[in-house]
Biopython code that builds the backbone (N, CA, C, O; Angstrom):
import numpy as np
from Bio.PDB.StructureBuilder import StructureBuilder

atoms = [
    (1, "MET", "N", (95.126, 171.367, 42.530)),
    (1, "MET", "CA", (93.698, 171.600, 42.580)),
    (1, "MET", "C", (93.333, 172.608, 41.492)),
    (1, "MET", "O", (93.971, 173.653, 41.362)),
    (2, "SER", "N", (92.325, 172.291, 40.732)),
    (2, "SER", "CA", (91.876, 173.207, 39.678)),
    (2, "SER", "C", (91.114, 174.373, 40.306)),
    (2, "SER", "O", (90.692, 174.302, 41.460)),
    (3, "PHE", "N", (90.947, 175.435, 39.539)),
    (3, "PHE", "CA", (90.201, 176.579, 40.047)),
    (3, "PHE", "C", (88.768, 176.174, 40.377)),
    (3, "PHE", "O", (88.219, 176.614, 41.387)),
    (4, "GLU", "N", (88.171, 175.362, 39.558)),
    (4, "GLU", "CA", (86.789, 174.934, 39.788)),
    (4, "GLU", "C", (86.668, 174.180, 41.119)),
    (4, "GLU", "O", (85.696, 174.362, 41.852)),
    (5, "GLU", "N", (87.655, 173.335, 41.426)),
    (5, "GLU", "CA", (87.650, 172.619, 42.706)),
    (5, "GLU", "C", (87.840, 173.594, 43.864)),
    (5, "GLU", "O", (87.183, 173.473, 44.898)),
    (6, "LEU", "N", (88.731, 174.552, 43.688)),
    (6, "LEU", "CA", (88.952, 175.564, 44.715)),
    (6, "LEU", "C", (87.682, 176.371, 44.955)),
    (6, "LEU", "O", (87.284, 176.597, 46.098)),
    (7, "TYR", "N", (87.056, 176.798, 43.877)),
    (7, "TYR", "CA", (85.826, 177.604, 43.960)),
    (7, "TYR", "C", (84.761, 176.896, 44.801)),
    (7, "TYR", "O", (84.054, 177.536, 45.579)),
    (8, "LYS", "N", (84.651, 175.593, 44.646)),
    (8, "LYS", "CA", (83.657, 174.818, 45.401)),
    (8, "LYS", "C", (83.916, 174.858, 46.902)),
    (8, "LYS", "O", (82.993, 174.665, 47.693)),
    (9, "THR", "N", (85.159, 175.106, 47.302)),
    (9, "THR", "CA", (85.486, 175.141, 48.740)),
    (9, "THR", "C", (85.244, 176.518, 49.359)),
    (9, "THR", "O", (85.268, 176.656, 50.582)),
    (10, "TRP", "N", (85.012, 177.531, 48.533)),
    (10, "TRP", "CA", (84.833, 178.890, 49.047)),
    (10, "TRP", "C", (83.493, 179.059, 49.740)),
    (10, "TRP", "O", (82.520, 178.379, 49.416)),
    (11, "ASP", "N", (83.454, 179.982, 50.705)),
    (11, "ASP", "CA", (82.173, 180.340, 51.320)),
    (11, "ASP", "C", (81.392, 181.213, 50.328)),
    (11, "ASP", "O", (81.937, 181.646, 49.312)),
    (12, "GLN", "N", (80.139, 181.463, 50.626)),
    (12, "GLN", "CA", (79.280, 182.190, 49.685)),
    (12, "GLN", "C", (79.770, 183.614, 49.440)),
    (12, "GLN", "O", (79.664, 184.115, 48.321)),
    (13, "GLU", "N", (80.296, 184.265, 50.453)),
    (13, "GLU", "CA", (80.798, 185.627, 50.287)),
    (13, "GLU", "C", (81.949, 185.671, 49.279)),
    (13, "GLU", "O", (82.014, 186.577, 48.447)),
    (14, "SER", "N", (82.849, 184.702, 49.352)),
    (14, "SER", "CA", (83.967, 184.645, 48.399)),
    (14, "SER", "C", (83.473, 184.359, 46.985)),
    (14, "SER", "O", (83.959, 184.946, 46.018)),
    (15, "LYS", "N", (82.502, 183.449, 46.872)),
    (15, "LYS", "CA", (81.932, 183.154, 45.554)),
    (15, "LYS", "C", (81.255, 184.390, 44.973)),
    (15, "LYS", "O", (81.419, 184.689, 43.791)),
    (16, "ASP", "N", (80.495, 185.108, 45.795)),
    (16, "ASP", "CA", (79.818, 186.328, 45.329)),
    (16, "ASP", "C", (80.836, 187.374, 44.890)),
    (16, "ASP", "O", (80.644, 188.055, 43.883)),
    (17, "TRP", "N", (81.928, 187.498, 45.661)),
    (17, "TRP", "CA", (82.983, 188.452, 45.304)),
    (17, "TRP", "C", (83.541, 188.105, 43.925)),
    (17, "TRP", "O", (83.638, 188.977, 43.061)),
    (18, "PHE", "N", (83.908, 186.843, 43.710)),
    (18, "PHE", "CA", (84.462, 186.424, 42.425)),
    (18, "PHE", "C", (83.449, 186.652, 41.298)),
    (18, "PHE", "O", (83.791, 187.191, 40.246)),
    (19, "ASP", "N", (82.219, 186.242, 41.526)),
    (19, "ASP", "CA", (81.190, 186.321, 40.481)),
    (19, "ASP", "C", (80.882, 187.751, 40.048)),
    (19, "ASP", "O", (80.368, 187.962, 38.949)),
    (20, "THR", "N", (81.187, 188.735, 40.890)),
    (20, "THR", "CA", (80.911, 190.134, 40.540)),
    (20, "THR", "C", (82.119, 190.853, 39.955)),
    (20, "THR", "O", (82.029, 192.034, 39.618)),
    (21, "ARG", "N", (83.250, 190.161, 39.828)),
    (21, "ARG", "CA", (84.438, 190.775, 39.212)),
    (21, "ARG", "C", (84.229, 190.816, 37.698)),
    (21, "ARG", "O", (83.568, 189.942, 37.138)),
    (22, "PRO", "N", (84.796, 191.836, 37.031)),
    (22, "PRO", "CA", (84.736, 191.887, 35.565)),
    (22, "PRO", "C", (85.446, 190.659, 34.967)),
    (22, "PRO", "O", (86.342, 190.095, 35.594)),
    (23, "PRO", "N", (85.047, 190.251, 33.766)),
    (23, "PRO", "CA", (85.636, 189.054, 33.151)),
    (23, "PRO", "C", (87.161, 189.059, 33.087)),
    (23, "PRO", "O", (87.785, 188.027, 33.336)),
    (24, "HIS", "N", (87.777, 190.203, 32.758)),
    (24, "HIS", "CA", (89.245, 190.223, 32.657)),
    (24, "HIS", "C", (89.906, 190.048, 34.028)),
    (24, "HIS", "O", (91.027, 189.546, 34.105)),
    (25, "VAL", "N", (89.236, 190.452, 35.105)),
    (25, "VAL", "CA", (89.764, 190.223, 36.454)),
    (25, "VAL", "C", (89.551, 188.754, 36.837)),
    (25, "VAL", "O", (90.436, 188.133, 37.426)),
    (26, "GLN", "N", (88.384, 188.201, 36.506)),
    (26, "GLN", "CA", (88.133, 186.782, 36.767)),
    (26, "GLN", "C", (89.182, 185.901, 36.089)),
    (26, "GLN", "O", (89.612, 184.890, 36.646)),
    (27, "GLU", "N", (89.586, 186.293, 34.893)),
    (27, "GLU", "CA", (90.590, 185.513, 34.165)),
    (27, "GLU", "C", (91.911, 185.450, 34.946)),
    (27, "GLU", "O", (92.540, 184.395, 35.027)),
    (28, "VAL", "N", (92.321, 186.584, 35.519)),
    (28, "VAL", "CA", (93.552, 186.604, 36.319)),
    (28, "VAL", "C", (93.359, 185.778, 37.593)),
    (28, "VAL", "O", (94.263, 185.039, 37.986)),
    (29, "ILE", "N", (92.206, 185.890, 38.238)),
    (29, "ILE", "CA", (91.941, 185.129, 39.460)),
    (29, "ILE", "C", (91.985, 183.630, 39.167)),
    (29, "ILE", "O", (92.481, 182.856, 39.985)),
    (30, "ARG", "N", (91.477, 183.218, 38.024)),
    (30, "ARG", "CA", (91.531, 181.794, 37.652)),
    (30, "ARG", "C", (92.982, 181.318, 37.480)),
    (30, "ARG", "O", (93.317, 180.188, 37.836)),
    (31, "LYS", "N", (93.832, 182.187, 36.932)),
    (31, "LYS", "CA", (95.233, 181.816, 36.703)),
    (31, "LYS", "C", (96.068, 181.907, 37.979)),
    (31, "LYS", "O", (96.962, 181.091, 38.201)),
    (32, "ILE", "N", (95.772, 182.900, 38.815)),
    (32, "ILE", "CA", (96.515, 183.153, 40.055)),
    (32, "ILE", "C", (95.501, 183.224, 41.200)),
    (32, "ILE", "O", (95.193, 184.311, 41.688)),
    (33, "PRO", "N", (94.983, 182.075, 41.628)),
    (33, "PRO", "CA", (93.979, 182.093, 42.694)),
    (33, "PRO", "C", (94.597, 182.386, 44.066)),
    (33, "PRO", "O", (95.791, 182.172, 44.276)),
    (34, "PRO", "N", (93.775, 182.876, 44.991)),
    (34, "PRO", "CA", (94.266, 183.132, 46.349)),
    (34, "PRO", "C", (94.559, 181.826, 47.092)),
    (34, "PRO", "O", (94.206, 180.739, 46.634)),
    (35, "ASP", "N", (95.205, 181.958, 48.236)),
    (35, "ASP", "CA", (95.475, 180.839, 49.143)),
    (35, "ASP", "C", (96.424, 179.791, 48.587)),
    (35, "ASP", "O", (96.303, 178.609, 48.906)),
    (36, "PHE", "N", (97.361, 180.215, 47.763)),
    (36, "PHE", "CA", (98.406, 179.324, 47.287)),
    (36, "PHE", "C", (99.759, 179.981, 47.484)),
    (36, "PHE", "O", (99.860, 181.198, 47.638)),
    (37, "CYS", "N", (100.768, 179.180, 47.477)),
    (37, "CYS", "CA", (102.143, 179.651, 47.578)),
    (37, "CYS", "C", (102.651, 179.939, 46.158)),
    (37, "CYS", "O", (102.431, 179.156, 45.234)),
    (38, "TYR", "N", (103.326, 181.067, 46.009)),
    (38, "TYR", "CA", (103.886, 181.455, 44.717)),
    (38, "TYR", "C", (105.336, 181.874, 44.888)),
    (38, "TYR", "O", (105.781, 182.198, 45.990)),
    (39, "ARG", "N", (106.060, 181.863, 43.783)),
    (39, "ARG", "CA", (107.403, 182.436, 43.701)),
    (39, "ARG", "C", (107.387, 183.455, 42.568)),
    (39, "ARG", "O", (106.652, 183.309, 41.591)),
    (40, "LEU", "N", (108.204, 184.480, 42.717)),
    (40, "LEU", "CA", (108.440, 185.384, 41.597)),
    (40, "LEU", "C", (109.458, 184.716, 40.689)),
    (40, "LEU", "O", (110.316, 183.967, 41.157)),
    (41, "LYS", "N", (109.367, 184.981, 39.407)),
    (41, "LYS", "CA", (110.284, 184.357, 38.454)),
    (41, "LYS", "C", (111.750, 184.613, 38.802)),
    (41, "LYS", "O", (112.602, 183.759, 38.554)),
    (42, "ASP", "N", (112.049, 185.775, 39.373)),
    (42, "ASP", "CA", (113.450, 186.134, 39.584)),
    (42, "ASP", "C", (113.914, 186.123, 41.042)),
    (42, "ASP", "O", (115.005, 186.612, 41.335)),
    (43, "THR", "N", (113.109, 185.575, 41.968)),
    (43, "THR", "CA", (113.540, 185.498, 43.363)),
    (43, "THR", "C", (113.223, 184.125, 43.929)),
    (43, "THR", "O", (112.487, 183.346, 43.323)),
    (44, "ARG", "N", (113.782, 183.837, 45.090)),
    (44, "ARG", "CA", (113.602, 182.507, 45.674)),
    (44, "ARG", "C", (112.570, 182.484, 46.794)),
    (44, "ARG", "O", (112.163, 181.401, 47.214)),
    (45, "GLY", "N", (112.132, 183.633, 47.293)),
    (45, "GLY", "CA", (111.193, 183.675, 48.414)),
    (45, "GLY", "C", (109.823, 183.137, 48.048)),
    (45, "GLY", "O", (109.485, 182.990, 46.874)),
    (46, "HIS", "N", (109.053, 182.848, 49.068)),
    (46, "HIS", "CA", (107.666, 182.414, 48.889)),
    (46, "HIS", "C", (106.743, 183.603, 49.131)),
    (46, "HIS", "O", (107.008, 184.455, 49.979)),
    (47, "TYR", "N", (105.660, 183.641, 48.372)),
    (47, "TYR", "CA", (104.721, 184.750, 48.462)),
    (47, "TYR", "C", (103.291, 184.222, 48.454)),
    (47, "TYR", "O", (102.998, 183.157, 47.910)),
    (48, "SER", "N", (102.417, 185.001, 49.074)),
    (48, "SER", "CA", (100.988, 184.734, 49.021)),
    (48, "SER", "C", (100.336, 185.950, 48.375)),
    (48, "SER", "O", (100.824, 187.073, 48.501)),
    (49, "LEU", "N", (99.258, 185.717, 47.700)),
    (49, "LEU", "CA", (98.530, 186.805, 47.070)),
    (49, "LEU", "C", (97.749, 187.577, 48.128)),
    (49, "LEU", "O", (97.038, 186.984, 48.939)),
    (50, "HIS", "N", (97.883, 188.884, 48.115)),
    (50, "HIS", "CA", (97.136, 189.734, 49.040)),
    (50, "HIS", "C", (95.899, 190.318, 48.366)),
    (50, "HIS", "O", (94.808, 190.297, 48.937)),
    (51, "SER", "N", (96.071, 190.846, 47.137)),
    (51, "SER", "CA", (94.927, 191.454, 46.453)),
    (51, "SER", "C", (95.197, 191.612, 44.958)),
    (51, "SER", "O", (96.330, 191.534, 44.485)),
    (52, "TYR", "N", (94.103, 191.838, 44.245)),
    (52, "TYR", "CA", (94.122, 192.088, 42.804)),
    (52, "TYR", "C", (93.806, 193.565, 42.612)),
    (52, "TYR", "O", (92.885, 194.082, 43.243)),
    (53, "SER", "N", (94.553, 194.251, 41.753)),
    (53, "SER", "CA", (94.307, 195.666, 41.488)),
    (53, "SER", "C", (93.955, 195.844, 40.018)),
    (53, "SER", "O", (94.736, 195.501, 39.130)),
    (54, "GLU", "N", (92.769, 196.384, 39.779)),
    (54, "GLU", "CA", (92.322, 196.644, 38.408)),
    (54, "GLU", "C", (92.601, 198.104, 38.074)),
    (54, "GLU", "O", (92.250, 199.005, 38.836)),
    (55, "HIS", "N", (93.230, 198.324, 36.936)),
    (55, "HIS", "CA", (93.591, 199.675, 36.524)),
    (55, "HIS", "C", (92.648, 200.173, 35.428)),
    (55, "HIS", "O", (91.942, 199.393, 34.790)),
    (56, "LYS", "N", (92.656, 201.485, 35.229)),
    (56, "LYS", "CA", (91.757, 202.095, 34.238)),
    (56, "LYS", "C", (91.925, 201.516, 32.846)),
    (56, "LYS", "O", (90.968, 201.444, 32.075)),
    (57, "ASP", "N", (93.153, 201.101, 32.523)),
    (57, "ASP", "CA", (93.398, 200.533, 31.197)),
    (57, "ASP", "C", (93.036, 199.039, 31.130)),
    (57, "ASP", "O", (93.346, 198.363, 30.149)),
    (58, "LYS", "N", (92.379, 198.537, 32.181)),
    (58, "LYS", "CA", (91.898, 197.154, 32.302)),
    (58, "LYS", "C", (93.002, 196.135, 32.529)),
    (58, "LYS", "O", (92.759, 194.931, 32.446)),
    (59, "THR", "N", (94.220, 196.604, 32.818)),
    (59, "THR", "CA", (95.243, 195.660, 33.248)),
    (59, "THR", "C", (94.997, 195.332, 34.716)),
    (59, "THR", "O", (94.364, 196.098, 35.442)),
    (60, "VAL", "N", (95.504, 194.193, 35.133)),
    (60, "VAL", "CA", (95.375, 193.764, 36.521)),
    (60, "VAL", "C", (96.777, 193.473, 37.047)),
    (60, "VAL", "O", (97.543, 192.735, 36.428)),
    (61, "THR", "N", (97.099, 194.059, 38.191)),
    (61, "THR", "CA", (98.352, 193.746, 38.869)),
    (61, "THR", "C", (98.008, 193.155, 40.236)),
    (61, "THR", "O", (96.857, 193.178, 40.673)),
    (62, "LEU", "N", (99.029, 192.631, 40.890)),
    (62, "LEU", "CA", (98.826, 191.924, 42.147)),
    (62, "LEU", "C", (99.628, 192.566, 43.260)),
    (62, "LEU", "O", (100.696, 193.136, 43.034)),
    (63, "LYS", "N", (99.091, 192.463, 44.473)),
    (63, "LYS", "CA", (99.848, 192.800, 45.670)),
    (63, "LYS", "C", (100.138, 191.465, 46.339)),
    (63, "LYS", "O", (99.231, 190.664, 46.566)),
    (64, "ILE", "N", (101.408, 191.231, 46.653)),
    (64, "ILE", "CA", (101.800, 189.963, 47.255)),
    (64, "ILE", "C", (102.464, 190.232, 48.604)),
    (64, "ILE", "O", (102.940, 191.336, 48.869)),
    (65, "VAL", "N", (102.485, 189.213, 49.440)),
    (65, "VAL", "CA", (103.099, 189.323, 50.763)),
    (65, "VAL", "C", (104.127, 188.205, 50.914)),
    (65, "VAL", "O", (103.883, 187.064, 50.522)),
    (66, "HIS", "N", (105.285, 188.552, 51.492)),
    (66, "HIS", "CA", (106.307, 187.543, 51.774)),
    (66, "HIS", "C", (105.750, 186.557, 52.792)),
    (66, "HIS", "O", (105.156, 186.964, 53.791)),
    (67, "LEU", "N", (105.938, 185.269, 52.546)),
    (67, "LEU", "CA", (105.532, 184.249, 53.509)),
    (67, "LEU", "C", (106.621, 184.072, 54.557)),
    (67, "LEU", "O", (107.759, 184.500, 54.365)),
    (68, "ASP", "N", (106.261, 183.440, 55.659)),
    (68, "ASP", "CA", (107.148, 183.341, 56.814)),
    (68, "ASP", "C", (108.533, 182.805, 56.469)),
    (68, "ASP", "O", (109.532, 183.320, 56.971)),
    (69, "ASP", "N", (108.611, 181.794, 55.632)),
    (69, "ASP", "CA", (109.909, 181.171, 55.377)),
    (69, "ASP", "C", (110.814, 181.993, 54.462)),
    (69, "ASP", "O", (111.969, 181.624, 54.246)),
    (70, "SER", "N", (110.311, 183.092, 53.926)),
    (70, "SER", "CA", (111.173, 183.959, 53.118)),
    (70, "SER", "C", (112.264, 184.596, 53.969)),
    (70, "SER", "O", (113.304, 185.001, 53.449)),
    (71, "TRP", "N", (112.032, 184.684, 55.263)),
    (71, "TRP", "CA", (112.969, 185.354, 56.165)),
    (71, "TRP", "C", (113.481, 184.439, 57.273)),
    (71, "TRP", "O", (114.029, 184.931, 58.259)),
    (72, "GLY", "N", (113.322, 183.147, 57.143)),
    (72, "GLY", "CA", (113.737, 182.244, 58.217)),
    (72, "GLY", "C", (112.637, 182.142, 59.256)),
    (72, "GLY", "O", (111.488, 181.883, 58.900)),
    (73, "ASN", "N", (112.947, 182.333, 60.513)),
    (73, "ASN", "CA", (111.956, 182.193, 61.577)),
    (73, "ASN", "C", (111.151, 183.454, 61.834)),
    (73, "ASN", "O", (110.114, 183.387, 62.494)),
    (74, "ASP", "N", (111.595, 184.608, 61.333)),
    (74, "ASP", "CA", (110.884, 185.861, 61.558)),
    (74, "ASP", "C", (110.088, 186.232, 60.315)),
    (74, "ASP", "O", (110.473, 185.872, 59.203)),
    (75, "PRO", "N", (108.960, 186.963, 60.494)),
    (75, "PRO", "CA", (108.175, 187.393, 59.329)),
    (75, "PRO", "C", (108.981, 188.240, 58.358)),
    (75, "PRO", "O", (108.765, 188.151, 57.150)),
    (76, "SER", "N", (109.901, 189.057, 58.849)),
    (76, "SER", "CA", (110.774, 189.862, 57.999)),
    (76, "SER", "C", (111.926, 190.356, 58.860)),
    (76, "SER", "O", (111.888, 190.188, 60.079)),
    (77, "PRO", "N", (112.954, 190.963, 58.263)),
    (77, "PRO", "CA", (114.101, 191.409, 59.062)),
    (77, "PRO", "C", (113.730, 192.344, 60.216)),
    (77, "PRO", "O", (114.370, 192.293, 61.267)),
    (78, "ASP", "N", (112.714, 193.193, 60.049)),
    (78, "ASP", "CA", (112.340, 194.115, 61.124)),
    (78, "ASP", "C", (111.093, 193.659, 61.886)),
    (78, "ASP", "O", (110.528, 194.427, 62.665)),
    (79, "GLY", "N", (110.660, 192.408, 61.663)),
    (79, "GLY", "CA", (109.509, 191.870, 62.391)),
    (79, "GLY", "C", (108.164, 192.206, 61.784)),
    (79, "GLY", "O", (107.134, 191.836, 62.347)),
    (80, "LYS", "N", (108.137, 192.892, 60.661)),
    (80, "LYS", "CA", (106.878, 193.251, 60.013)),
    (80, "LYS", "C", (106.756, 192.503, 58.696)),
    (80, "LYS", "O", (107.760, 192.216, 58.043)),
    (81, "ARG", "N", (105.548, 192.192, 58.312)),
    (81, "ARG", "CA", (105.295, 191.513, 57.047)),
    (81, "ARG", "C", (105.531, 192.497, 55.903)),
    (81, "ARG", "O", (105.092, 193.644, 55.977)),
    (82, "ILE", "N", (106.213, 192.068, 54.857)),
    (82, "ILE", "CA", (106.514, 192.938, 53.719)),
    (82, "ILE", "C", (105.597, 192.591, 52.560)),
    (82, "ILE", "O", (105.483, 191.434, 52.155)),
    (83, "MET", "N", (104.938, 193.632, 52.030)),
    (83, "MET", "CA", (104.085, 193.478, 50.859)),
    (83, "MET", "C", (104.722, 194.207, 49.689)),
    (83, "MET", "O", (105.415, 195.212, 49.848)),
    (84, "VAL", "N", (104.462, 193.662, 48.511)),
    (84, "VAL", "CA", (104.970, 194.260, 47.282)),
    (84, "VAL", "C", (103.772, 194.423, 46.347)),
    (84, "VAL", "O", (102.977, 193.496, 46.187)),
    (85, "PHE", "N", (103.641, 195.596, 45.732)),
    (85, "PHE", "CA", (102.507, 195.827, 44.838)),
    (85, "PHE", "C", (102.985, 196.046, 43.411)),
    (85, "PHE", "O", (104.172, 196.258, 43.164)),
    (86, "GLY", "N", (102.042, 195.990, 42.475)),
    (86, "GLY", "CA", (102.364, 196.232, 41.070)),
    (86, "GLY", "C", (102.973, 195.036, 40.368)),
    (86, "GLY", "O", (103.635, 195.192, 39.342)),
    (87, "ILE", "N", (102.758, 193.840, 40.908)),
    (87, "ILE", "CA", (103.329, 192.628, 40.316)),
    (87, "ILE", "C", (102.454, 192.166, 39.145)),
    (87, "ILE", "O", (101.240, 192.030, 39.293)),
    (88, "ALA", "N", (103.057, 191.930, 38.008)),
    (88, "ALA", "CA", (102.328, 191.408, 36.851)),
    (88, "ALA", "C", (101.992, 189.934, 37.100)),
    (88, "ALA", "O", (102.846, 189.184, 37.572)),
    (89, "PRO", "N", (100.765, 189.509, 36.789)),
    (89, "PRO", "CA", (100.393, 188.111, 37.011)),
    (89, "PRO", "C", (101.349, 187.111, 36.367)),
    (89, "PRO", "O", (101.598, 186.041, 36.922)),
    (90, "GLU", "N", (101.879, 187.453, 35.211)),
    (90, "GLU", "CA", (102.775, 186.523, 34.523)),
    (90, "GLU", "C", (104.138, 186.393, 35.213)),
    (90, "GLU", "O", (104.935, 185.532, 34.840)),
    (91, "ASP", "N", (104.414, 187.241, 36.219)),
    (91, "ASP", "CA", (105.677, 187.148, 36.952)),
    (91, "ASP", "C", (105.606, 186.193, 38.140)),
    (91, "ASP", "O", (106.625, 185.931, 38.780)),
    (92, "LEU", "N", (104.411, 185.666, 38.447)),
    (92, "LEU", "CA", (104.267, 184.705, 39.535)),
    (92, "LEU", "C", (104.228, 183.287, 39.005)),
    (92, "LEU", "O", (103.612, 183.005, 37.977)),
    (93, "ILE", "N", (104.893, 182.405, 39.721)),
    (93, "ILE", "CA", (104.930, 180.990, 39.373)),
    (93, "ILE", "C", (104.355, 180.205, 40.546)),
    (93, "ILE", "O", (104.821, 180.370, 41.673)),
    (94, "PRO", "N", (103.355, 179.357, 40.314)),
    (94, "PRO", "CA", (102.847, 178.543, 41.427)),
    (94, "PRO", "C", (103.967, 177.685, 42.003)),
    (94, "PRO", "O", (104.750, 177.086, 41.266)),
    (95, "CYS", "N", (104.029, 177.635, 43.318)),
    (95, "CYS", "CA", (105.053, 176.852, 43.996)),
    (95, "CYS", "C", (104.361, 175.693, 44.699)),
    (95, "CYS", "O", (103.469, 175.902, 45.521)),
    (96, "LYS", "N", (104.760, 174.508, 44.385)),
    (96, "LYS", "CA", (104.120, 173.330, 44.963)),
    (96, "LYS", "C", (105.035, 172.632, 45.966)),
    (96, "LYS", "O", (104.984, 171.414, 46.134)),
    (97, "CYS", "N", (105.880, 173.438, 46.636)),
    (97, "CYS", "CA", (106.838, 172.865, 47.570)),
    (97, "CYS", "C", (106.199, 172.433, 48.881)),
    (97, "CYS", "O", (106.732, 171.572, 49.581)),
    (98, "GLY", "N", (105.040, 173.037, 49.221)),
    (98, "GLY", "CA", (104.378, 172.698, 50.478)),
    (98, "GLY", "C", (105.024, 173.325, 51.697)),
    (98, "GLY", "O", (104.676, 172.971, 52.824)),
    (99, "LYS", "N", (105.974, 174.264, 51.499)),
    (99, "LYS", "CA", (106.668, 174.879, 52.623)),
    (99, "LYS", "C", (106.181, 176.291, 52.934)),
    (99, "LYS", "O", (106.543, 176.849, 53.970)),
    (100, "GLY", "N", (105.377, 176.873, 52.065)),
    (100, "GLY", "CA", (104.932, 178.240, 52.281)),
    (100, "GLY", "C", (104.010, 178.340, 53.472)),
    (100, "GLY", "O", (103.070, 177.557, 53.604)),
    (101, "GLU", "N", (104.278, 179.322, 54.360)),
    (101, "GLU", "CA", (103.435, 179.537, 55.523)),
    (101, "GLU", "C", (103.100, 181.006, 55.645)),
    (101, "GLU", "O", (103.942, 181.871, 55.402)),
    (102, "LEU", "N", (101.867, 181.282, 56.022)),
    (102, "LEU", "CA", (101.393, 182.625, 56.287)),
    (102, "LEU", "C", (100.788, 182.610, 57.669)),
    (102, "LEU", "O", (99.782, 181.941, 57.906)),
    (103, "ASN", "N", (101.400, 183.348, 58.590)),
    (103, "ASN", "CA", (100.942, 183.384, 59.988)),
    (103, "ASN", "C", (100.831, 181.992, 60.575)),
    (103, "ASN", "O", (99.868, 181.684, 61.278)),
    (104, "GLY", "N", (101.806, 181.156, 60.291)),
    (104, "GLY", "CA", (101.851, 179.807, 60.854)),
    (104, "GLY", "C", (100.952, 178.803, 60.165)),
    (104, "GLY", "O", (100.915, 177.643, 60.575)),
    (105, "ARG", "N", (100.224, 179.205, 59.128)),
    (105, "ARG", "CA", (99.323, 178.304, 58.397)),
    (105, "ARG", "C", (99.969, 177.932, 57.081)),
    (105, "ARG", "O", (100.300, 178.811, 56.284)),
    (106, "ARG", "N", (100.154, 176.647, 56.839)),
    (106, "ARG", "CA", (100.780, 176.168, 55.597)),
    (106, "ARG", "C", (99.812, 176.379, 54.431)),
    (106, "ARG", "O", (98.631, 176.040, 54.518)),
    (107, "ILE", "N", (100.336, 176.949, 53.332)),
    (107, "ILE", "CA", (99.506, 177.130, 52.126)),
    (107, "ILE", "C", (100.167, 176.477, 50.937)),
    (107, "ILE", "O", (99.628, 176.518, 49.831)),
]
sb = StructureBuilder()
sb.init_structure("model")
sb.init_model(0)
sb.init_chain("A")
sb.init_seg("    ")
for serial, (resi, resn, name, xyz) in enumerate(atoms, 1):
    if name == "N":
        sb.init_residue(resn, " ", resi, " ")
    sb.init_atom(name, np.array(xyz, "f"), 0.0, 1.0, " ", f" {name:<3s}", serial, name[0])
structure = sb.get_structure()
């Protein structure tokens, strides 16, 4: 699905949020949109995007969350969801395996 097709499915609040982001943040959102399964270039787990972080130098990093199948049947080894921050957008690869799940919802 292209970003334009995805955008059409968003509610008005999500569209307003995107439309008010600075252009350099919008560019990252277009490349790494929410609600998709991703892999890091150097790991095998599945991840979902949690948030975009804009820095003073206008770089954008991502906060990602491990998806359910990264740990088997449990969300994580200690039962809590693990988030990782400071991820460069170019380190995420879209995963089209169809196996990524977040809270029991396939993404």
